[in-house]
VEXKE-868885 format. One line per 3 residues: number of its first residue (from 1); for each residue x, y, z of N, C-alpha, C. Coordinates in steps of 0.02 Angstrom, whole numbers, plus 50000, padded with zeros to 5 digits. Atoms other than C-alpha are relative to their C-alpha. Example, Ala and Ser with C-alpha at 12.3 -4.5 7.8 and 13.67 -1.06 7.14 Angstrom:
BEGIN
1	50045 49941 50000 50615 49775 50390 50045 50060 50000; 49958 49941 49997 50684 49947 50357 49961 50055 50037 .
% end
This chain:
BEGIN
1	49926 49957 49994 52703 48920 62840 50037 50085 49972; 49977 49957 50017 52752 49060 62724 49978 50072 50055; 50036 49971 49949 52617 49149 62839 50026 50005 50083 .
4	49996 50008 49922 52698 49093 62993 50062 50058 50003; 49924 49960 49992 52877 49175 62944 49974 50061 50004; 50029 49922 50032 52782 49340 62873 50015 50032 50099 .
7	50009 49982 49947 52731 49340 63063 50075 50005 50049; 49962 49999 49970 52869 49301 63148 50100 50074 49966; 49966 49958 50019 52973 49430 63041 49962 50073 50020 .
10	50041 49915 49960 52851 49585 63087 50014 50004 50079; 50003 49997 49916 52871 49525 63283 50079 50024 49997; 49928 49985 49971 53059 49549 63263 50016 50057 49988 .
13	50002 49950 50045 53036 49714 63152 49961 50036 50089; 50041 49952 49936 52926 49761 63330 50052 50011 50049; 49953 50003 49958 53060 49708 63431 50062 50057 50005 .
16	49941 49958 50021 53186 49806 63344 49974 50072 50005; 50009 49920 50002 53100 49961 63342 49992 50040 50073; 50011 49974 49929 53061 49958 63530 50075 49991 50010 .
19	49945 49963 49981 53243 49938 63541 50051 50043 49996; 49953 49942 50043 53315 50066 63448 49936 50077 49985; 50052 49934 50011 53195 50226 63453 50002 50022 49942 .
22	50020 49967 50085 53135 50310 63306 50064 50060 50001; 49946 49979 50003 53290 50416 63254 49982 50079 49949; 50048 49957 50061 53213 50580 63154 50081 50063 50022 .
25	49939 49938 50015 53372 50705 63090 49965 50070 50001; 50046 49915 49996 53244 50857 63054 50000 50037 50067; 50043 49978 49956 53178 50872 63224 50061 50018 50052 .
28	49948 49972 49979 53360 50883 63289 50031 50057 49979; 49982 49932 50043 53430 51000 63171 49959 50070 50016; 50060 49941 49996 53263 51115 63215 50044 50024 50079 .
31	49993 49983 49943 53309 51092 63399 50077 50041 50027; 49916 49971 50001 53515 51127 63381 49992 50078 49971; 49977 49946 50048 53473 51278 63262 49934 50042 50039 .
34	50054 49943 49971 53328 51355 63392 49946 50022 49977; 50045 49997 50051 53203 51330 63255 49930 49997 50043; 50067 50017 49942 53043 51344 63366 49957 49997 49939 .
37	50067 50000 50049 52916 51365 63227 50021 49915 49950; 50025 50059 50033 52979 51223 63128 50016 49909 50055; 50054 50046 49928 52989 51111 63301 49918 49988 50000 .
40	50043 50014 50005 52832 51151 63321 49943 49962 49953; 50042 50035 50076 52769 51095 63132 50034 49946 50001; 49981 50086 49995 52880 50919 63152 49941 49971 50058 .
43	50038 50020 49944 52789 50904 63317 49933 49998 49979; 50042 49990 50005 52626 50954 63253 49967 49950 49935; 50002 50056 50048 52655 50816 63115 50000 49915 50026 .
46	49968 50065 49969 52706 50683 63227 50031 49995 50063; 50007 49975 49912 52706 50704 63419 50053 49947 50047; 49917 50028 49966 52847 50558 63438 50030 49996 49968 .
49	49944 49983 50016 52958 50638 63369 50046 50044 50051; 49985 49984 49938 52950 50730 63535 50090 49958 50055; 49942 50037 49943 53094 50603 63622 50039 49963 49971 .
52	49963 50055 50039 53167 50531 63464 50081 50009 50017; 49917 49987 49999 53351 50499 63472 50057 50004 49957; 49954 50017 50066 53490 50537 63351 50022 49961 50007 .
55	49950 50037 50010 53623 50428 63289 50047 50006 50030; 49927 49980 50004 53772 50500 63331 50020 49996 50097; 49991 50015 49940 53748 50535 63520 49923 49951 50055 .
58	50040 50037 49976 53572 50457 63572 49984 50064 50036; 50031 49939 49979 53537 50644 63585 49921 50015 49990; 50077 49981 50014 53328 50695 63605 49998 50075 49983 .
61	49994 49922 50019 53293 50857 63543 50013 50055 50042; 49980 49959 49968 53275 50931 63698 50079 49989 50054; 49912 49979 49986 53466 50888 63732 50038 50048 49958 .
64	49949 49954 50048 53504 50986 63596 49980 50084 50006; 50039 49924 49981 53394 51129 63643 50040 50023 50059; 49952 50002 49965 53481 51105 63808 50041 50029 50031 .
67	49933 49973 50027 53653 51132 63755 50004 50037 49969; 49996 49913 50048 53634 51255 63635 49977 50065 50025; 50021 49953 49933 53532 51350 63776 49955 50038 49918 .
70	50053 49989 50025 53391 51382 63650 49942 49982 50041; 50035 49998 49939 53254 51429 63764 49909 49965 49972; 50062 50003 50051 53091 51453 63643 49988 49928 49990 .
73	49999 50065 50018 53137 51282 63572 49986 49951 50056; 50008 50040 49925 53157 51204 63752 49911 49977 50022; 50083 49986 49983 52978 51268 63796 49972 49956 49968 .
76	50062 50029 50029 52879 51190 63648 50015 49936 50016; 49992 50080 50006 52968 51028 63657 49962 49974 50075; 50032 50045 49959 52912 51011 63854 49935 50017 49995 .
79	50056 50008 49998 52758 51071 63815 49941 49959 49945; 50034 50069 50016 52711 50922 63712 50043 49942 50015; 49973 50060 49965 52801 50804 63824 50072 49984 50019 .
82	49943 50005 50007 52968 50803 63812 50038 49957 50077; 49957 50006 49926 53064 50691 63954 50053 50035 50022; 49973 49929 49967 53132 50814 64054 50085 49945 50018 .
85	49957 50055 49973 53246 50655 64121 50040 49937 49966; 49960 50057 50063 53316 50561 63944 50081 50008 50016; 49924 50012 50010 53485 50512 63966 50015 49961 49914 .
88	49982 50056 50071 53577 50482 63792 50066 49966 50021; 49954 50047 49989 53720 50371 63771 50042 49999 50045; 49948 49996 49934 53845 50442 63906 49963 50005 50037 .
91	50056 49999 49946 53684 50461 64000 50009 50055 50054; 49987 49929 49982 53691 50641 64019 49928 50023 49985; 50075 49991 49997 53516 50707 64053 50004 50094 49955 .
94	50015 49936 50037 53443 50887 63967 50031 50037 50071; 49968 49972 49930 53481 50959 64157 50080 50019 49999; 49933 50009 50008 53653 50917 64120 50026 50039 49973 .
97	49964 49949 50051 53696 50984 63968 49971 50076 50008; 50003 49941 49994 53608 51156 64018 50052 50034 50050; 49949 49999 49940 53701 51155 64182 50069 50008 49984 .
100	49930 50028 50007 53859 51114 64110 50014 50072 49931; 49982 49953 50055 53840 51253 63975 49966 50080 50020; 50028 49926 49961 53766 51395 64101 49962 50012 49949 .
103	50080 49977 50018 53593 51419 64020 49964 50006 50047; 50038 50007 49963 53508 51476 64178 49941 49984 49992; 50080 50019 50018 53330 51476 64111 49980 49957 49981 .
106	50010 50045 49997 53332 51338 64051 50019 49936 50046; 49947 50029 49929 53418 51265 64197 49930 50010 50026; 50039 49975 49951 53262 51342 64300 49930 49949 49960 .
109	50062 50016 50039 53113 51281 64169 50015 49918 49999; 49992 50072 49999 53202 51097 64177 49960 49967 50082; 50024 50028 49912 53176 51096 64358 49939 50001 50009 .
112	50087 49969 49985 52990 51176 64359 49975 49934 49971; 50019 50043 50024 52959 51038 64252 50025 49906 50020; 49976 50072 49967 53039 50886 64361 50046 49987 49978 .
115	49922 50047 49994 53211 50857 64316 50017 49994 50064; 49986 50036 49977 53296 50757 64432 50054 50029 50006; 49935 49983 49986 53457 50851 64515 50026 49968 50025 .
118	49924 50037 50025 53552 50703 64539 50006 49943 49977; 49968 50049 50080 53546 50597 64404 50089 49999 49999; 49901 49997 50006 53717 50547 64391 50022 49947 49917 .
121	49982 50015 50090 53783 50506 64196 50051 49922 50005; 49978 50042 50001 53860 50351 64153 50078 50001 49983; 49903 50001 50044 54045 50392 64090 50033 50028 50084 .
124	49952 49973 49935 54101 50487 64267 49973 50010 50039; 50029 50017 49935 53955 50444 64379 49999 50085 50038; 50014 49927 49973 53924 50648 64388 49915 50029 50002 .
127	50047 49967 50011 53788 50746 64439 50010 50057 49981; 50014 49929 50025 53711 50920 64381 50045 50036 50034; 49976 49940 49972 53785 51015 64494 50103 49962 50009 .
130	49903 49992 50035 53974 50921 64462 50005 50025 49955; 49964 49959 50080 53959 50988 64276 49977 50083 50041; 50021 49925 49988 53887 51163 64348 50060 50028 50050 .
133	49929 49956 49953 54061 51182 64474 50046 49984 49933; 49939 49998 50059 54150 51126 64303 49983 50061 49964; 50008 49975 50052 54064 51241 64207 50040 50072 50016 .
136	49977 49936 50023 54116 51422 64133 49980 50050 50058; 50003 49992 49957 54132 51544 64277 49943 50075 49986; 50045 49945 50023 54045 51693 64196 49946 49997 49953 .
139	50063 49996 50022 53895 51616 64138 49961 49972 50029; 50038 49990 49928 53791 51604 64269 49994 49944 50038; 49965 50064 49945 53877 51463 64362 49957 50003 50063 .
142	50041 50010 49932 53827 51534 64534 49943 49995 49998; 50073 49977 49997 53634 51566 64502 49984 49903 50001; 50030 50060 50006 53630 51384 64436 50017 49950 50061 .
145	49985 50010 49947 53732 51311 64576 49948 50006 50052; 50077 49975 49952 53594 51394 64674 49958 49981 50016; 50066 50041 50015 53456 51329 64590 49984 49922 50026 .
148	49975 50056 49993 53524 51165 64601 49998 49958 50092; 50006 50018 49923 53540 51157 64782 49954 50011 50043; 50056 50006 49968 53402 51225 64833 49940 49943 49983 .
151	50040 50110 49996 53303 51064 64768 50034 49973 50029; 50007 50052 49952 53397 50975 64855 50080 49957 49960; 49953 50044 50037 53554 50935 64737 50056 49996 50068 .
154	49948 50014 49944 53694 50863 64865 50077 50010 49982; 49919 49982 50011 53876 50952 64871 50055 49939 50011; 49963 50043 49998 53937 50807 64932 49971 49931 49979 .
157	49997 50079 50061 53873 50671 64790 50080 49991 49970; 49935 50018 50050 54029 50564 64726 50010 49960 49927; 50020 50053 50057 54056 50522 64575 50038 49939 49987 .
160	49968 50062 50003 54159 50365 64497 50057 50011 50041; 49921 49986 49979 54322 50445 64568 49985 50019 50072; 50020 49967 49918 54262 50487 64736 50000 50069 50014 .
163	50034 49924 50005 54234 50680 64696 49971 50020 49995; 50072 49933 50008 54123 50810 64727 50008 50057 49981; 50011 49940 50022 54062 50953 64661 50061 50056 50024 .
166	49943 49956 49970 54181 51055 64783 50059 49965 49973; 49948 50028 50022 54313 50946 64725 50007 50017 49914; 49993 49982 50059 54282 50984 64540 49991 50066 50001 .
169	49984 49922 50003 54257 51167 64577 50062 50016 50014; 49941 49973 49972 54426 51171 64668 50029 50013 49937; 49946 50019 50037 54515 51085 64519 49977 50060 49918 .
172	50030 49966 50056 54404 51211 64385 50045 50067 50041; 49970 49932 49989 54488 51378 64495 49933 50023 50022; 50047 49951 49985 54313 51433 64543 49992 49998 50072 .
175	50013 49985 49910 54333 51507 64731 49919 50009 50011; 50061 49989 49968 54164 51575 64714 49944 49925 49983; 50037 50075 49982 54086 51400 64687 50019 49967 50043 .
178	49978 50028 49944 54174 51325 64811 49976 50030 50057; 50025 49965 49942 54113 51458 64920 49917 49990 50026; 50082 50013 50011 53916 51422 64860 49995 49932 50049 .
181	50015 50059 49972 53941 51242 64892 50015 49969 50067; 49959 49991 49923 54028 51245 65056 49912 50025 50048; 50037 49981 49958 53860 51336 65121 49925 49930 50008 .
184	50058 50030 49971 53693 51236 65202 49966 49959 49927; 50033 50023 50058 53585 51140 65071 49938 50027 50022; 50072 49998 50009 53414 51196 65022 49992 50090 50049 .
187	50015 49932 49978 53446 51392 65060 49982 50049 49932; 49990 49935 50092 53417 51484 64866 49951 49973 49984; 50067 49975 50017 53268 51521 64789 50006 50000 49940 .
190	50013 49991 50041 53217 51502 64622 49973 50075 49968; 49987 49935 50025 53202 51674 64521 49917 50007 49989; 50061 49981 49996 53015 51625 64493 49962 49998 50056 .
193	50025 50007 49949 52978 51594 64662 50016 50087 50030; 49985 49937 50005 53053 51762 64695 49933 50061 49991; 50038 49936 50063 52957 51869 64556 49921 49979 50027 .
196	50068 49998 49997 52783 51782 64599 49996 50045 50085; 49985 49965 49892 52818 51844 64816 49991 50075 49997; 50005 49919 49992 52869 52024 64765 49962 50018 49940 .
199	50058 50004 50051 52725 52003 64624 49937 50012 50060; 50075 50005 49947 52610 51983 64769 50024 50065 50059; 49979 49970 49961 52709 52093 64890 49961 50092 49954 .
202	49987 49918 50028 52697 52247 64761 49915 50008 49998; 50071 50002 50014 52502 52213 64728 49931 50003 50091; 50047 49983 49960 52462 52215 64915 49967 49944 50017 .
205	50033 50060 50019 52412 52044 64904 49993 49958 50089; 49997 50010 49925 52392 51994 65105 50009 49925 49993; 50013 50087 49992 52339 51821 65086 50068 49949 49966 .
208	49941 50018 50028 52455 51779 64958 50073 50003 50010; 49930 49980 49953 52615 51850 65043 49985 49930 50037; 49989 50045 49949 52569 51744 65178 49978 49948 50006 .
211	49985 50058 50035 52522 51581 65078 50077 49990 49988; 49954 50009 50032 52676 51590 65000 50080 49989 50035; 49934 49983 49952 52800 51635 65139 49987 49940 50059 .
214	50002 50052 49953 52708 51494 65224 50035 49945 49972; 49962 50069 50044 52773 51357 65080 50064 50002 50004; 49933 49994 50003 52941 51436 65071 50020 50044 50053 .
217	50003 49954 49968 52980 51527 65207 50078 50040 50001; 49943 49981 50014 53155 51567 65153 50011 50065 49945; 50025 49944 50052 53061 51698 65042 50001 50083 50057 .
220	50026 49952 49954 53020 51813 65202 50077 50044 49982; 49923 49949 50003 53229 51873 65180 50029 49982 49922; 49970 50009 50045 53242 51850 65000 49997 50075 49952 .
223	50000 49935 50028 53284 52007 64893 49973 49999 49929; 50023 49994 50083 53225 52084 64726 50039 49975 49960; 49947 50036 50061 53280 51978 64569 50014 50077 49962 .
226	49991 49964 50031 53359 52076 64445 50036 50044 50006; 49944 49959 49970 53476 52187 64561 50060 49956 50009; 49966 50003 49993 53641 52164 64533 50053 49984 50067 .
229	49951 49988 49939 53763 52090 64694 49947 49947 50034; 50038 50005 49964 53619 52023 64761 49963 50070 50081; 50018 49960 49975 53578 52175 64847 49928 50054 49992 .
232	50095 49984 49989 53389 52222 64806 49955 50011 50065; 50030 49985 49951 53269 52275 64910 49968 49924 50042; 50018 50080 49975 53199 52134 65044 49924 50010 49997 .
235	50070 49955 50010 53010 52115 65046 49967 50035 50064; 50000 49959 49925 53024 52207 65225 50008 50079 49954; 50006 49966 50022 53063 52356 65116 49944 50010 49945 .
238	50027 49984 50043 52945 52337 64982 49902 50009 50055; 50066 49985 49932 52790 52329 65162 50008 50062 49997; 49998 49946 49956 52871 52478 65211 49979 50061 49919 .
241	49998 49926 50061 52878 52585 65036 49922 49996 49986; 50070 50018 50031 52701 52505 64996 49947 50043 50075; 50058 49967 49940 52629 52585 65191 49964 49927 50021 .
244	50050 50063 49970 52558 52400 65229 50027 49980 50068; 49946 50010 49919 52584 52380 65414 49992 49924 49995; 50013 50076 50006 52489 52209 65392 50061 49964 49998 .
247	49944 50050 50024 52612 52119 65289 50090 50008 50040; 49948 50008 49968 52760 52206 65372 50018 49964 50064; 49979 50031 49963 52730 52152 65524 49971 49917 50025 .
250	49977 50081 50031 52700 51963 65452 50067 49995 50005; 49932 50043 50009 52860 51976 65402 50078 50016 50053; 49951 49984 49930 52948 52050 65553 49996 49943 50053 .
253	49997 50056 49937 52876 51901 65657 50018 49947 49981; 50016 50051 50009 52921 51801 65538 50077 49994 49982; 49949 49982 49987 53091 51855 65560 50059 50046 49937 .
256	49973 49949 50037 53127 51975 65425 50071 50087 50035; 49935 49968 49955 53306 52090 65474 49940 50085 49973; 50024 49919 50005 53220 52291 65510 50042 50037 49970 .
259	49923 49943 50041 53385 52371 65457 50025 49976 49934; 49965 50016 50072 53420 52279 65299 50015 50046 49963; 49959 49942 50058 53520 52389 65152 49974 49964 49951 .
262	49979 50024 50071 53483 52382 64993 49970 50052 49944; 49994 49952 50052 53439 52474 64805 49947 49955 49976; 50038 50028 50063 53302 52459 64687 50007 50058 49943 .
265	49979 49955 50046 53297 52532 64530 49933 50071 50004; 50036 49937 49986 53250 52723 64527 50034 50054 49959; 49957 49916 50047 53282 52896 64447 50025 50040 50062 .
268	49975 49981 49944 53316 52929 64620 50040 49928 50040; 49973 50040 49992 53454 52849 64693 49982 49969 50087; 50042 50028 49940 53395 52720 64858 50071 49954 50014 .
271	49927 50044 49977 53592 52634 64880 49981 50020 50086; 50001 50009 49920 53564 52581 65076 49961 50017 50020; 50056 49976 49960 53402 52599 65116 49996 49977 50048 .
274	50010 50031 49937 53353 52539 65249 49906 49987 50005; 50085 49991 50033 53144 52491 65258 49973 50085 50041; 50039 49944 49987 53114 52629 65372 50057 50068 49973 .
277	49976 49934 50028 53219 52759 65240 49923 50005 49945; 50050 50047 50019 53069 52659 65140 49938 50039 49999; 50077 49972 49966 52925 52711 65244 49995 50076 49993 .
280	49996 49945 49985 52989 52881 65255 49993 50055 49927; 50008 49984 50090 53009 52893 65045 49930 50010 50018; 50097 49984 50032 52798 52873 65057 49978 50009 50072 .
283	50041 49969 49948 52753 52953 65212 49951 49952 50053; 50024 50053 49960 52699 52765 65291 50004 50003 50056; 49967 49959 49925 52697 52853 65470 49965 49929 50044 .
286	50015 50057 49957 52611 52677 65535 50046 49932 49995; 49941 50071 50005 52736 52557 65478 50075 50030 50026; 49941 49985 49977 52874 52672 65511 50009 49998 50084 .
289	50008 50016 49915 52813 52675 65701 50014 49932 50004; 49992 50071 49972 52803 52471 65695 50080 50008 49999; 49908 50029 49991 52991 52468 65628 50032 50025 50063 .
292	49969 49977 49971 53058 52584 65728 49982 49956 50081; 50015 50049 49952 52967 52483 65877 50028 49939 50011; 49967 50074 50025 53045 52327 65817 50063 50017 50006 .
295	49924 50001 50014 53218 52397 65822 50031 50036 49948; 49964 49956 50064 53238 52504 65654 50023 50063 50038; 49998 49974 49975 53366 52609 65679 49990 50071 49968 .
298	50028 49913 50015 53327 52827 65690 50049 50023 49943; 49921 49969 50021 53496 52869 65649 50042 49956 49938; 49955 50049 50025 53536 52741 65512 50007 50029 49937 .
301	50000 49962 50058 53617 52809 65351 49989 49950 49918; 49985 50047 50074 53613 52764 65162 50079 50008 49992; 49927 49984 50018 53757 52755 65058 50031 50075 49985 .
304	49998 49941 49987 53738 52942 65040 50027 50043 50064; 50001 50000 49936 53749 52975 65228 49940 50040 50016; 50049 49951 49979 53557 53031 65223 49971 49924 50060 .
307	50022 50062 49967 53449 52954 65360 49925 50013 50000; 50087 50002 50012 53251 52946 65362 50012 50066 50022; 50031 49956 50005 53222 53099 65415 50030 50051 49942 .
310	50025 49957 50067 53306 53176 65250 49964 49989 49967; 50073 50019 50044 53211 53070 65159 49943 50013 50011; 50085 50010 49966 53035 53108 65248 50015 50092 49979 .
313	49991 49926 50014 53123 53299 65219 49980 50010 49924; 50000 49996 50071 53154 53284 65037 49926 49983 49968; 50079 49996 50017 52965 53219 65020 49959 50021 50012 .
316	50033 49927 49954 52903 53355 65125 49936 49963 50032; 50027 50066 49948 52817 53217 65226 50004 50031 50077; 49993 49984 49918 52767 53320 65400 49973 49952 50026 .
319	50001 50039 49936 52705 53189 65490 50038 49962 50022; 49958 50062 50004 52814 53069 65442 50094 50052 50050; 49929 49942 49972 52953 53221 65497 49978 50007 50065 .
322	49989 49990 49941 52864 53249 65662 49996 49920 50037; 49992 50045 49980 52853 53061 65693 50096 49966 50039; 49950 50030 50001 53039 53029 65659 50025 50043 50062 .
325	49976 49981 49940 53076 53163 65786 49991 49993 50070; 49998 49998 49948 52987 53131 65903 50024 49938 50032; 49961 50083 49983 53084 52948 65905 50084 50039 50025 .
328	49930 49986 49973 53240 53067 65940 50045 49999 49942; 49969 49982 50046 53298 53083 65759 50038 50047 50012; 49931 49939 49973 53451 53208 65771 49974 50062 49907 .
331	50020 49924 50065 53366 53383 65651 50069 50030 49973; 49931 49961 50027 53561 53447 65622 50017 49934 49971; 49967 50047 50032 53603 53286 65537 50024 50043 49926 .
334	49957 49994 50084 53724 53308 65373 49996 49963 49949; 49985 50036 50050 53740 53212 65222 50087 49988 50001; 49921 49985 50028 53918 53178 65155 49998 50045 49961 .
337	49994 49940 50033 53878 53308 65049 50002 50074 50040; 49995 49929 49952 53853 53436 65200 49941 50017 49999; 50075 49960 50011 53657 53461 65157 49957 49990 50087 .
340	50086 50015 49949 53522 53468 65306 49958 49985 49983; 50079 50024 50004 53343 53428 65319 49975 50041 49960; 50035 49945 50054 53311 53602 65243 50021 49996 49924 .
343	49952 50024 50064 53449 53570 65091 49939 49959 49973; 50039 50057 50056 53336 53433 65044 49922 50029 50002; 50075 49968 50023 53163 53516 65063 49997 50055 49948 .
346	49987 49927 50051 53246 53654 64950 50029 49957 49929; 49957 50057 50076 53313 53512 64814 49935 50024 49950; 50059 50000 50046 53217 53531 64643 49943 49951 49996 .
349	50044 50062 50001 53070 53461 64603 49992 49967 49918; 49958 50018 50058 53128 53413 64429 50016 49931 50009; 49980 50041 50018 53128 53252 64459 49937 49953 50044 .
352	50043 50041 49994 53022 53096 64456 49969 49998 50091; 49973 50018 49936 53061 53059 64647 49932 50048 50030; 50049 49936 49966 52948 53231 64692 49969 50010 49959 .
355	50083 49991 50041 52823 53212 64571 49928 50003 50053; 50039 49993 49964 52669 53287 64645 49992 50049 50074; 49981 49963 49935 52737 53369 64793 49981 50101 49985 .
358	50031 49915 50004 52669 53562 64807 50030 50041 50015; 49930 49958 49971 52767 53721 64846 49961 50001 50063; 50045 50007 49911 52630 53728 65006 50022 49958 50039 .
361	49998 50069 49971 52666 53570 65054 50119 50015 50008; 49911 49992 49968 52873 53623 65069 49989 50050 50034; 50012 49920 49948 52845 53793 65141 49964 49945 50076 .
364	50005 50022 49947 52740 53682 65272 50073 49951 50028; 49951 50052 49996 52876 53553 65277 50076 50024 50046; 49925 49967 49967 53017 53682 65320 49958 50068 50041 .
367	50015 49961 49935 52907 53787 65441 50022 49968 50061; 50019 50042 49949 52899 53636 65544 50060 49996 50010; 49932 50018 49986 53071 53584 65526 50030 50059 50032 .
370	49977 49951 49969 53126 53765 65584 49973 50034 50053; 50054 49988 49909 53000 53781 65739 50036 49943 50028; 49973 50039 49995 53095 53613 65778 50078 50007 50024 .
373	49927 50015 49992 53261 53673 65769 50039 50006 49965; 49962 50032 50037 53324 53647 65602 50054 50055 49989; 49952 49944 49986 53484 53738 65571 49997 50034 49911 .
376	50024 49987 50062 53462 53869 65468 50033 50034 49924; 49950 49944 50034 53617 53962 65375 50058 49948 49965; 49930 50036 50016 53733 53798 65376 50007 49984 49902 .
379	49988 49986 50071 53807 53781 65217 50023 49906 49975; 49968 50070 50003 53858 53615 65118 50055 50008 49969; 49925 50019 50013 54024 53557 65054 50011 50049 49931 .
382	49984 49961 50079 53994 53667 64879 49982 50082 50044; 50006 49902 49970 53948 53847 65000 49949 50022 50000; 50063 49965 50010 53763 53820 64985 49960 50013 50049 .
385	50063 50024 49959 53627 53860 65100 49921 49986 49988; 50065 50037 50031 53464 53815 65106 49951 50036 49960; 50043 49927 50038 53394 53992 65067 50037 50002 49914 .
388	49998 50000 50084 53497 53987 64895 49986 49957 49975; 50014 50066 50052 53483 53818 64862 49902 50022 49983; 50093 49966 49996 53263 53882 64883 50015 50025 49927 .
391	49985 49951 50062 53320 53999 64756 50025 50000 49951; 49961 50040 50053 53415 53919 64649 49949 49972 49965; 50070 50041 50023 53270 53796 64622 49955 50030 50007 .
394	50071 49966 50015 53134 53932 64588 49960 49992 50040; 50023 50019 49962 53063 53892 64743 49970 50062 50067; 49974 49931 49980 53001 54084 64772 49950 50009 50093 .
397	50051 50023 49914 52855 54028 64939 50056 49977 50041; 49969 50030 49960 52993 53923 65012 50073 50043 50033; 49960 49962 49982 53134 54047 64999 49981 50063 50019 .
400	50026 49920 49975 53009 54192 65069 49994 49954 50079; 50017 50032 49927 52970 54066 65226 50058 49970 50037; 49946 50001 49947 53147 54032 65278 50077 50068 50006 .
403	49972 49948 50015 53206 54198 65218 49978 50058 50079; 50022 49975 49918 53080 54258 65370 50043 49975 50053; 49978 50042 49932 53138 54128 65489 50075 50025 50022 .
406	49905 49988 49984 53339 54211 65476 50044 49994 49936; 49948 50015 50052 53397 54130 65317 50021 50045 49967; 49949 49955 50031 53541 54199 65220 50005 49954 49944 .
% end
């Protein structure tokens, strides 16, 4: 009888343990505080703690790390097998918590680990997209909305009151969120996808570029990550800059815009550069020829009013100058500062963008342009002629070439 009673008690205890998951305050405190080392130490001692629930909310450690924005702790928890779709007492998932608090990197990591985008909570019947729409507008709201929609989050999903994420954004007074949510689904890219694609472009890895674009066609028109306002270089800018005709041809075939404008990080401003400007910068004649044949504008102006011919002159790329002029580039064009192509040749060499250019290359470029009819004595807005610029920048040989041809 006693043995049967002990067995019954043991079974009852097992049922209770199963019904009420392990609760362990130290692991939750470590996750709340972003104490990665303590999280790892506790998990090494007992891996079951990874999905332990706290007493007050039924939160797992991952809920707390996601809510508080502790990326390193969240990464460790997911590495130990944390349930990315676990729901607390209110039905909130870690994705909901990170989306609501604007923690972009954690949202992205959760999505990579399989977080479901359209899970609804118990309290409001809202998805992570509802909560992102209701988040603070200065804490990654737009990027999180983009991430969720790219992976299929439905902007038309309704909560218990029949309200959509767009309704939540409107109530929140977020016009940008309303605009984003009104777009077609599936047009956004994860930052990790963009980075991987542009890394392949930088390495001229043709095979990987084609494979990634085949898997995610939107990458063909993606912009370089990390540039404010989404104005980074496109993939075609990168291919042109690196002189990779095969990749450039592939991207154009897949719909890349040959006249897209952009900017990248540099000590030489590239604001408003088209792919043809990029090709001119590096003297990529074959790519430039391809771009022009596909509709690239030879007269395109960057933000400073420079044509690709100005850029080729600045870089003393004689073969590129010859190509552009053969395509009817305007040899007399002036920038917003009134500078001609000869002013560009005469610019200082004391910038990284002109590193490696020799005085002889400057002289050859200038002589070629003068032979083709470049204006010799035009003044920029400061009253400086090409000869004056060459003299000021200590280009003795170049100054002599300009002077010999009648420069003043």
